[in-house]
KEDO-923037 format. One record per residue: residue in one letter; chain; x, y, z of N, C-alpha, C, O, CB in turn. Coordinates in steps of 0.2 Angstrom, whole numbers, plus 5000, padded with zeros to 4 digits. Each point is the difference from the previous one (the first is absolute). Glycine has a CB too. Layout:
@res a	chain A	nx X	ny Y	nz Z	cax X	cay Y	caz Z	cx X	cy Y	cz Z	ox X	oy Y	oz Z	cbx X	cby Y	cbz Z
...
END
This chain:
@res m	chain A	nx 5177	ny 4791	nz 4866	cax 5002	cay 5007	caz 4999	cx 5003	cy 5004	cz 5006	ox 4997	oy 5005	oz 5002	cbx 4994	cby 4995	cbz 4989
@res p	chain A	nx 5014	ny 4998	nz 5011	cax 5003	cay 5003	caz 5006	cx 5003	cy 5007	cz 4998	ox 5000	oy 5004	oz 5005	cbx 5003	cby 4985	cbz 4999
@res g	chain A	nx 4998	ny 5012	nz 4990	cax 5003	cay 5007	caz 4999	cx 4995	cy 5005	cz 4996	ox 5003	oy 5005	oz 4997	cbx 5008	cby 4989	cbz 5003
@res a	chain A	nx 4983	ny 5004	nz 5000	cax 4995	cay 5004	caz 4996	cx 4999	cy 5007	cz 5003	ox 4998	oy 5005	oz 4996	cbx 4996	cby 4984	cbz 5001
@res v	chain A	nx 5007	ny 5012	nz 5009	cax 4999	cay 5007	caz 5003	cx 5005	cy 5005	cz 4998	ox 4999	oy 5005	oz 4998	cbx 4996	cby 4989	cbz 5012
@res n	chain A	nx 5012	ny 5003	nz 4989	cax 5005	cay 5005	caz 4998	cx 5002	cy 5000	cz 4993	ox 5005	oy 5002	oz 4998	cbx 4999	cby 4996	cbz 5013
@res r	chain A	nx 4992	ny 4999	nz 4985	cax 5001	cay 4999	caz 4993	cx 5000	cy 5007	cz 4996	ox 4996	oy 5004	oz 5003	cbx 5000	cby 4984	cbz 4997
@res l	chain A	nx 5007	ny 5013	nz 4995	cax 5000	cay 5006	caz 4996	cx 4994	cy 5000	cz 4996	ox 4998	oy 4995	oz 4997	cbx 5014	cby 5006	cbz 5003
@res t	chain A	nx 4985	ny 5004	nz 4999	cax 4994	cay 5001	caz 4995	cx 5003	cy 5004	cz 4994	ox 5004	oy 5003	oz 5000	cbx 4987	cby 4997	cbz 5010
@res r	chain A	nx 5005	ny 4998	nz 4985	cax 5002	cay 5003	caz 4993	cx 4997	cy 5007	cz 5000	ox 5004	oy 5005	oz 4997	cbx 4997	cby 4984	cbz 4998
@res a	chain A	nx 4993	ny 5013	nz 5007	cax 4997	cay 5006	caz 5000	cx 5002	cy 5004	cz 5006	ox 4999	oy 4998	oz 5005	cbx 4992	cby 4998	cbz 4987
@res p	chain A	nx 5011	ny 5011	nz 5007	cax 5001	cay 5004	caz 5006	cx 4993	cy 5001	cz 5003	ox 4995	oy 5001	oz 4997	cbx 5016	cby 5004	cbz 4998
@res v	chain A	nx 4989	ny 4997	nz 5012	cax 4994	cay 5001	caz 5003	cx 4998	cy 5007	cz 4998	ox 4994	oy 5001	oz 4999	cbx 5009	cby 4992	cbz 5011
@res v	chain A	nx 5001	ny 5012	nz 4990	cax 4999	cay 5007	caz 4998	cx 5005	cy 5001	cz 4994	ox 5006	oy 4999	oz 5001	cbx 4989	cby 5005	cbz 5010
@res a	chain A	nx 5003	ny 4999	nz 4984	cax 5004	cay 5001	caz 4994	cx 5006	cy 5005	cz 5002	ox 5006	oy 4999	oz 4998	cbx 4985	cby 4999	cbz 4994
@res s	chain A	nx 5007	ny 5008	nz 5011	cax 5006	cay 5005	caz 5002	cx 4998	cy 5003	cz 5007	ox 4995	oy 4999	oz 5002	cbx 5007	cby 5003	cbz 4985
@res a	chain A	nx 5003	ny 5001	nz 5015	cax 4999	cay 5004	caz 5007	cx 4995	cy 5005	cz 4999	ox 4997	oy 5002	oz 5005	cbx 5015	cby 4996	cbz 4998
@res s	chain A	nx 4988	ny 5006	nz 4991	cax 4995	cay 5005	caz 5000	cx 4993	cy 4997	cz 5000	ox 4995	oy 5004	oz 5003	cbx 5013	cby 5003	cbz 4990
@res q	chain A	nx 4991	ny 4988	nz 5004	cax 4993	cay 4997	caz 5001	cx 4998	cy 4998	cz 5007	ox 4995	oy 5000	oz 5002	cbx 5007	cby 4995	cbz 4986
@res l	chain A	nx 5003	ny 5002	nz 5015	cax 4999	cay 4999	caz 5007	cx 4998	cy 5006	cz 5004	ox 4996	oy 5000	oz 5004	cbx 5013	cby 4991	cbz 4995
@res g	chain A	nx 4994	ny 5015	nz 5000	cax 4999	cay 5006	caz 5003	cx 4993	cy 5002	cz 4999	ox 4996	oy 5003	oz 5004	cbx 5016	cby 5000	cbz 4995
@res e	chain A	nx 4986	ny 4997	nz 4994	cax 4993	cay 5002	caz 4998	cx 4995	cy 4995	cz 5004	ox 4995	oy 5003	oz 5002	cbx 5009	cby 5001	cbz 4987
@res a	chain A	nx 4997	ny 4990	nz 5011	cax 4995	cay 4995	caz 5003	cx 5000	cy 5002	cz 5007	ox 4994	oy 5000	oz 5003	cbx 5008	cby 4991	cbz 4989
@res f	chain A	nx 5003	ny 5010	nz 5012	cax 5000	cay 5002	caz 5007	cx 4997	cy 5006	cz 5001	ox 4996	oy 5001	oz 5004	cbx 5014	cby 4993	cbz 4998
@res s	chain A	nx 4991	ny 5011	nz 4994	cax 4997	cay 5007	caz 5000	cx 4992	cy 4999	cz 5000	ox 4997	oy 5004	oz 5003	cbx 5014	cby 5002	cbz 4992
@res e	chain A	nx 4987	ny 4991	nz 5000	cax 4993	cay 4999	caz 4999	cx 4996	cy 4997	cz 5006	ox 4995	oy 5002	oz 5002	cbx 5007	cby 4997	cbz 4985
@res d	chain A	nx 5001	ny 4995	nz 5015	cax 4998	cay 4997	caz 5006	cx 5000	cy 5004	cz 5006	ox 4995	oy 5000	oz 5004	cbx 5008	cby 4989	cbz 4991
@res f	chain A	nx 5002	ny 5015	nz 5006	cax 5001	cay 5004	caz 5006	cx 4995	cy 5006	cz 5000	ox 4997	oy 5001	oz 5005	cbx 5015	cby 4996	cbz 4995
@res s	chain A	nx 4987	ny 5006	nz 4994	cax 4995	cay 5006	caz 5000	cx 4993	cy 4997	cz 5001	ox 4996	oy 5004	oz 5003	cbx 5012	cby 5002	cbz 4989
@res k	chain A	nx 4991	ny 4988	nz 5005	cax 4993	cay 4997	caz 5001	cx 4999	cy 4999	cz 5008	ox 4995	oy 5001	oz 5002	cbx 5005	cby 4994	cbz 4986
@res g	chain A	nx 5005	ny 5002	nz 5015	cax 5000	cay 4999	caz 5007	cx 4999	cy 5006	cz 5004	ox 4996	oy 5000	oz 5005	cbx 5011	cby 4990	cbz 4993
@res i	chain A	nx 4996	ny 5016	nz 5000	cax 4999	cay 5006	caz 5004	cx 4993	cy 5003	cz 4999	ox 4997	oy 5002	oz 5005	cbx 5016	cby 5000	cbz 4993
@res s	chain A	nx 4985	ny 4997	nz 4996	cax 4993	cay 5002	caz 4998	cx 4995	cy 4997	cz 5005	ox 4995	oy 5003	oz 5003	cbx 5008	cby 5000	cbz 4985
@res d	chain A	nx 4998	ny 4990	nz 5012	cax 4995	cay 4996	caz 5004	cx 5001	cy 5002	cz 5007	ox 4995	oy 5000	oz 5004	cbx 5006	cby 4991	cbz 4988
@res m	chain A	nx 5005	ny 5010	nz 5011	cax 5001	cay 5002	caz 5007	cx 4997	cy 5006	cz 5001	ox 4997	oy 5001	oz 5006	cbx 5014	cby 4993	cbz 4994
@res n	chain A	nx 4989	ny 5011	nz 4996	cax 4997	cay 5007	caz 5001	cx 4993	cy 4999	cz 5000	ox 4997	oy 5003	oz 5005	cbx 5012	cby 5002	cbz 4989
@res k	chain A	nx 4988	ny 4991	nz 5002	cax 4993	cay 4999	caz 5001	cx 4997	cy 4997	cz 5006	ox 4996	oy 5002	oz 5003	cbx 5004	cby 4997	cbz 4985
@res i	chain A	nx 5004	ny 4996	nz 5015	cax 4999	cay 4997	caz 5006	cx 5001	cy 5005	cz 5006	ox 4996	oy 5000	oz 5004	cbx 5007	cby 4988	cbz 4991
@res l	chain A	nx 5002	ny 5015	nz 5004	cax 5001	cay 5005	caz 5006	cx 4995	cy 5006	cz 5000	ox 4998	oy 5002	oz 5005	cbx 5014	cby 4996	cbz 4994
@res a	chain A	nx 4986	ny 5004	nz 4995	cax 4994	cay 5005	caz 5000	cx 4994	cy 4997	cz 5003	ox 4996	oy 5003	oz 5003	cbx 5009	cby 5002	cbz 4987
@res a	chain A	nx 4993	ny 4989	nz 5008	cax 4994	cay 4996	caz 5003	cx 5001	cy 5000	cz 5007	ox 4995	oy 5001	oz 5004	cbx 5003	cby 4992	cbz 4986
@res l	chain A	nx 5007	ny 5005	nz 5013	cax 5001	cay 4999	caz 5007	cx 4999	cy 5007	cz 5004	ox 4997	oy 5000	oz 5005	cbx 5011	cby 4990	cbz 4993
@res i	chain A	nx 4995	ny 5015	nz 4999	cax 4999	cay 5007	caz 5003	cx 4993	cy 5002	cz 5000	ox 4998	oy 5003	oz 5005	cbx 5014	cby 5000	cbz 4991
@res a	chain A	nx 4985	ny 4996	nz 4998	cax 4993	cay 5002	caz 5000	cx 4995	cy 4996	cz 5005	ox 4996	oy 5003	oz 5003	cbx 5006	cby 5000	cbz 4985
@res a	chain A	nx 5000	ny 4991	nz 5012	cax 4996	cay 4995	caz 5005	cx 5001	cy 5003	cz 5007	ox 4995	oy 5000	oz 5004	cbx 5006	cby 4990	cbz 4988
@res t	chain A	nx 5005	ny 5011	nz 5010	cax 5002	cay 5003	caz 5007	cx 4996	cy 5006	cz 5001	ox 4997	oy 5001	oz 5005	cbx 5014	cby 4994	cbz 4995
@res f	chain A	nx 4989	ny 5010	nz 4995	cax 4997	cay 5006	caz 5001	cx 4992	cy 4999	cz 5001	ox 4997	oy 5003	oz 5004	cbx 5012	cby 5003	cbz 4989
@res a	chain A	nx 4988	ny 4990	nz 5003	cax 4993	cay 4999	caz 5000	cx 4998	cy 4997	cz 5007	ox 4995	oy 5001	oz 5002	cbx 5005	cby 4997	cbz 4985
@res t	chain A	nx 5004	ny 4997	nz 5015	cax 4999	cay 4997	caz 5007	cx 5000	cy 5005	cz 5005	ox 4996	oy 5000	oz 5005	cbx 5009	cby 4989	cbz 4991
@res g	chain A	nx 5000	ny 5016	nz 5004	cax 5001	cay 5005	caz 5005	cx 4994	cy 5004	cz 5000	ox 4997	oy 5002	oz 5005	cbx 5015	cby 4998	cbz 4994
@res v	chain A	nx 4985	ny 5002	nz 4995	cax 4995	cay 5005	caz 4999	cx 4993	cy 4996	cz 5003	ox 4996	oy 5003	oz 5003	cbx 5010	cby 5003	cbz 4987
@res f	chain A	nx 4994	ny 4988	nz 5008	cax 4994	cay 4996	caz 5002	cx 5000	cy 5000	cz 5008	ox 4994	oy 5000	oz 5003	cbx 5006	cby 4993	cbz 4986
@res a	chain A	nx 5005	ny 5005	nz 5014	cax 5001	cay 4999	caz 5007	cx 4998	cy 5007	cz 5004	ox 4997	oy 5000	oz 5005	cbx 5012	cby 4991	cbz 4993
@res q	chain A	nx 4993	ny 5015	nz 4999	cax 4999	cay 5006	caz 5003	cx 4993	cy 5002	cz 4999	ox 4997	oy 5003	oz 5005	cbx 5014	cby 5000	cbz 4993
@res a	chain A	nx 4986	ny 4995	nz 4997	cax 4993	cay 5002	caz 4999	cx 4995	cy 4995	cz 5004	ox 4995	oy 5003	oz 5002	cbx 5008	cby 5001	cbz 4986
@res a	chain A	nx 4999	ny 4990	nz 5013	cax 4995	cay 4996	caz 5003	cx 5001	cy 5001	cz 5008	ox 4994	oy 4999	oz 5003	cbx 5007	cby 4992	cbz 4988
@res a	chain A	nx 5004	ny 5011	nz 5012	cax 5001	cay 5001	caz 5007	cx 4995	cy 5005	cz 5003	ox 4996	oy 4999	oz 5005	cbx 5016	cby 4998	cbz 4994
@res p	chain A	nx 4987	ny 5009	nz 4998	cax 4996	cay 5005	caz 5003	cx 4992	cy 4998	cz 4999	ox 4996	oy 5001	oz 5005	cbx 5012	cby 5008	cbz 4992
@res a	chain A	nx 4990	ny 4987	nz 4998	cax 4994	cay 4998	caz 5000	cx 4998	cy 4995	cz 5006	ox 4995	oy 5000	oz 5002	cbx 5005	cby 5001	cbz 4985
@res a	chain A	nx 5005	ny 4995	nz 5014	cax 4999	cay 4995	caz 5006	cx 4999	cy 5004	cz 5006	ox 4996	oy 4998	oz 5005	cbx 5010	cby 4993	cbz 4989
@res k	chain A	nx 4998	ny 5014	nz 5007	cax 5000	cay 5004	caz 5006	cx 4993	cy 5004	cz 5001	ox 4998	oy 5000	oz 5006	cbx 5015	cby 5001	cbz 4993
@res k	chain A	nx 4985	ny 5001	nz 4996	cax 4993	cay 5004	caz 5000	cx 4995	cy 4995	cz 5002	ox 4995	oy 5002	oz 5004	cbx 5008	cby 5006	cbz 4987
@res e	chain A	nx 4997	ny 4986	nz 5006	cax 4995	cay 4995	caz 5002	cx 5000	cy 4998	cz 5008	ox 4995	oy 4999	oz 5003	cbx 5005	cby 4997	cbz 4985
@res e	chain A	nx 5007	ny 5003	nz 5014	cax 5001	cay 4998	caz 5007	cx 4997	cy 5006	cz 5004	ox 4998	oy 4999	oz 5006	cbx 5012	cby 4994	cbz 4991
@res a	chain A	nx 4992	ny 5013	nz 5001	cax 4998	cay 5006	caz 5004	cx 4992	cy 5001	cz 5000	ox 4998	oy 5002	oz 5005	cbx 5013	cby 5003	cbz 4993
@res a	chain A	nx 4986	ny 4993	nz 4997	cax 4993	cay 5001	caz 5000	cx 4996	cy 4995	cz 5004	ox 4995	oy 5002	oz 5003	cbx 5006	cby 5002	cbz 4985
@res k	chain A	nx 5002	ny 4990	nz 5013	cax 4997	cay 4996	caz 5005	cx 4999	cy 5002	cz 5007	ox 4995	oy 5000	oz 5003	cbx 5009	cby 4991	cbz 4990
@res p	chain A	nx 5002	ny 5011	nz 5010	cax 4999	cay 5003	caz 5007	cx 4996	cy 5006	cz 5000	ox 4996	oy 5001	oz 5005	cbx 5015	cby 4994	cbz 4998
@res a	chain A	nx 4989	ny 5009	nz 4992	cax 4996	cay 5006	caz 5000	cx 4993	cy 4999	cz 5000	ox 4996	oy 5003	oz 5003	cbx 5013	cby 5003	cbz 4991
@res a	chain A	nx 4989	ny 4989	nz 5002	cax 4993	cay 4997	caz 5000	cx 4998	cy 4998	cz 5006	ox 4994	oy 5001	oz 5003	cbx 5007	cby 4996	cbz 4985
@res a	chain A	nx 5003	ny 4999	nz 5015	cax 4999	cay 4997	caz 5007	cx 4999	cy 5006	cz 5005	ox 4996	oy 4999	oz 5004	cbx 5010	cby 4990	cbz 4993
@res a	chain A	nx 4998	ny 5016	nz 5003	cax 5000	cay 5005	caz 5004	cx 4993	cy 5004	cz 4999	ox 4997	oy 5002	oz 5005	cbx 5016	cby 4999	cbz 4995
@res s	chain A	nx 4985	ny 5000	nz 4994	cax 4994	cay 5004	caz 4999	cx 4994	cy 4996	cz 5002	ox 4995	oy 5003	oz 5002	cbx 5011	cby 5003	cbz 4988
@res a	chain A	nx 4994	ny 4987	nz 5009	cax 4995	cay 4996	caz 5003	cx 5000	cy 5000	cz 5007	ox 4994	oy 5001	oz 5003	cbx 5007	cby 4992	cbz 4988
@res a	chain A	nx 5004	ny 5008	nz 5013	cax 5001	cay 5000	caz 5007	cx 4997	cy 5007	cz 5002	ox 4996	oy 5000	oz 5005	cbx 5014	cby 4992	cbz 4996
@res k	chain A	nx 4991	ny 5013	nz 4996	cax 4998	cay 5007	caz 5001	cx 4992	cy 5000	cz 4999	ox 4996	oy 5003	oz 5005	cbx 5015	cby 5002	cbz 4992
@res k	chain A	nx 4986	ny 4992	nz 4998	cax 4993	cay 4999	caz 4999	cx 4997	cy 4997	cz 5006	ox 4995	oy 5002	oz 5002	cbx 5007	cby 4998	cbz 4985
@res e	chain A	nx 5001	ny 4994	nz 5015	cax 4997	cay 4996	caz 5006	cx 5000	cy 5005	cz 5006	ox 4995	oy 4999	oz 5004	cbx 5009	cby 4990	cbz 4991
@res e	chain A	nx 5001	ny 5014	nz 5006	cax 5001	cay 5005	caz 5006	cx 4994	cy 5005	cz 5000	ox 4997	oy 5001	oz 5005	cbx 5016	cby 4997	cbz 4996
@res k	chain A	nx 4986	ny 5005	nz 4993	cax 4995	cay 5005	caz 4999	cx 4993	cy 4997	cz 5001	ox 4996	oy 5003	oz 5004	cbx 5011	cby 5003	cbz 4988
@res k	chain A	nx 4992	ny 4988	nz 5006	cax 4994	cay 4997	caz 5001	cx 4999	cy 4998	cz 5007	ox 4994	oy 5001	oz 5003	cbx 5006	cby 4994	cbz 4986
@res a	chain A	nx 5005	ny 5003	nz 5015	cax 4999	cay 4998	caz 5007	cx 4999	cy 5007	cz 5004	ox 4996	oy 5000	oz 5005	cbx 5012	cby 4990	cbz 4993
@res e	chain A	nx 4995	ny 5015	nz 5000	cax 4999	cay 5007	caz 5004	cx 4993	cy 5002	cz 4998	ox 4997	oy 5003	oz 5005	cbx 5015	cby 5000	cbz 4994
@res a	chain A	nx 4986	ny 4996	nz 4995	cax 4993	cay 5003	caz 4999	cx 4995	cy 4996	cz 5004	ox 4995	oy 5002	oz 5002	cbx 5008	cby 5001	cbz 4986
@res k	chain A	nx 4998	ny 4990	nz 5012	cax 4995	cay 4996	caz 5004	cx 5000	cy 5002	cz 5008	ox 4995	oy 5000	oz 5003	cbx 5007	cby 4991	cbz 4988
@res a	chain A	nx 5004	ny 5010	nz 5011	cax 5001	cay 5002	caz 5007	cx 4997	cy 5007	cz 5001	ox 4996	oy 5001	oz 5005	cbx 5015	cby 4993	cbz 4996
@res d	chain A	nx 4989	ny 5011	nz 4995	cax 4997	cay 5006	caz 5000	cx 4992	cy 4999	cz 5000	ox 4997	oy 5004	oz 5004	cbx 5013	cby 5002	cbz 4991
@res k	chain A	nx 4988	ny 4990	nz 5001	cax 4993	cay 4999	caz 4999	cx 4997	cy 4997	cz 5007	ox 4995	oy 5002	oz 5002	cbx 5006	cby 4996	cbz 4986
@res k	chain A	nx 5003	ny 4997	nz 5015	cax 4998	cay 4997	caz 5006	cx 5000	cy 5005	cz 5006	ox 4995	oy 5000	oz 5004	cbx 5010	cby 4989	cbz 4992
@res e	chain A	nx 5000	ny 5016	nz 5004	cax 5000	cay 5005	caz 5005	cx 4994	cy 5005	cz 4999	ox 4997	oy 5002	oz 5005	cbx 5016	cby 4997	cbz 4996
@res a	chain A	nx 4986	ny 5002	nz 4993	cax 4994	cay 5005	caz 4999	cx 4994	cy 4997	cz 5002	ox 4996	oy 5003	oz 5003	cbx 5010	cby 5002	cbz 4987
@res k	chain A	nx 4993	ny 4988	nz 5009	cax 4994	cay 4997	caz 5002	cx 4999	cy 5000	cz 5007	ox 4995	oy 5001	oz 5003	cbx 5005	cby 4992	cbz 4987
@res k	chain A	nx 5006	ny 5006	nz 5014	cax 5000	cay 4999	caz 5007	cx 4998	cy 5007	cz 5003	ox 4996	oy 5001	oz 5005	cbx 5013	cby 4990	cbz 4995
@res e	chain A	nx 4994	ny 5015	nz 4997	cax 4998	cay 5006	caz 5002	cx 4993	cy 5002	cz 4999	ox 4997	oy 5003	oz 5005	cbx 5015	cby 5000	cbz 4993
@res e	chain A	nx 4985	ny 4995	nz 4997	cax 4993	cay 5001	caz 4998	cx 4996	cy 4996	cz 5005	ox 4994	oy 5003	oz 5002	cbx 5008	cby 5000	cbz 4986
@res a	chain A	nx 5000	ny 4991	nz 5014	cax 4996	cay 4996	caz 5004	cx 5000	cy 5003	cz 5007	ox 4995	oy 5000	oz 5004	cbx 5008	cby 4990	cbz 4989
@res k	chain A	nx 5002	ny 5013	nz 5009	cax 5001	cay 5004	caz 5007	cx 4995	cy 5006	cz 5000	ox 4998	oy 5001	oz 5006	cbx 5014	cby 4994	cbz 4995
@res k	chain A	nx 4987	ny 5008	nz 4994	cax 4996	cay 5006	caz 5000	cx 4993	cy 4999	cz 5000	ox 4996	oy 5004	oz 5000	cbx 5012	cby 5001	cbz 4994
END
């Protein structure tokens, strides 16, 4: 069958040019509708990702800021305890001298 590719067919592929236009129009409009849905989903996903990223960042900063603050308050408590002990020792030495 060397000439089978170029052989003539008896039935036309599309009956008329108007039917070809209608078929193209239906496929094209369906493709546009699908593309609009995909585009809307991409925009919504981008917006949601941005909102999530902005909401998550301050929470992490608060936790990081709380750790040094807690360490600083613990250091202050230790200083106060050490000062109180030193004051008590000085008071006992003064009482012992009297």
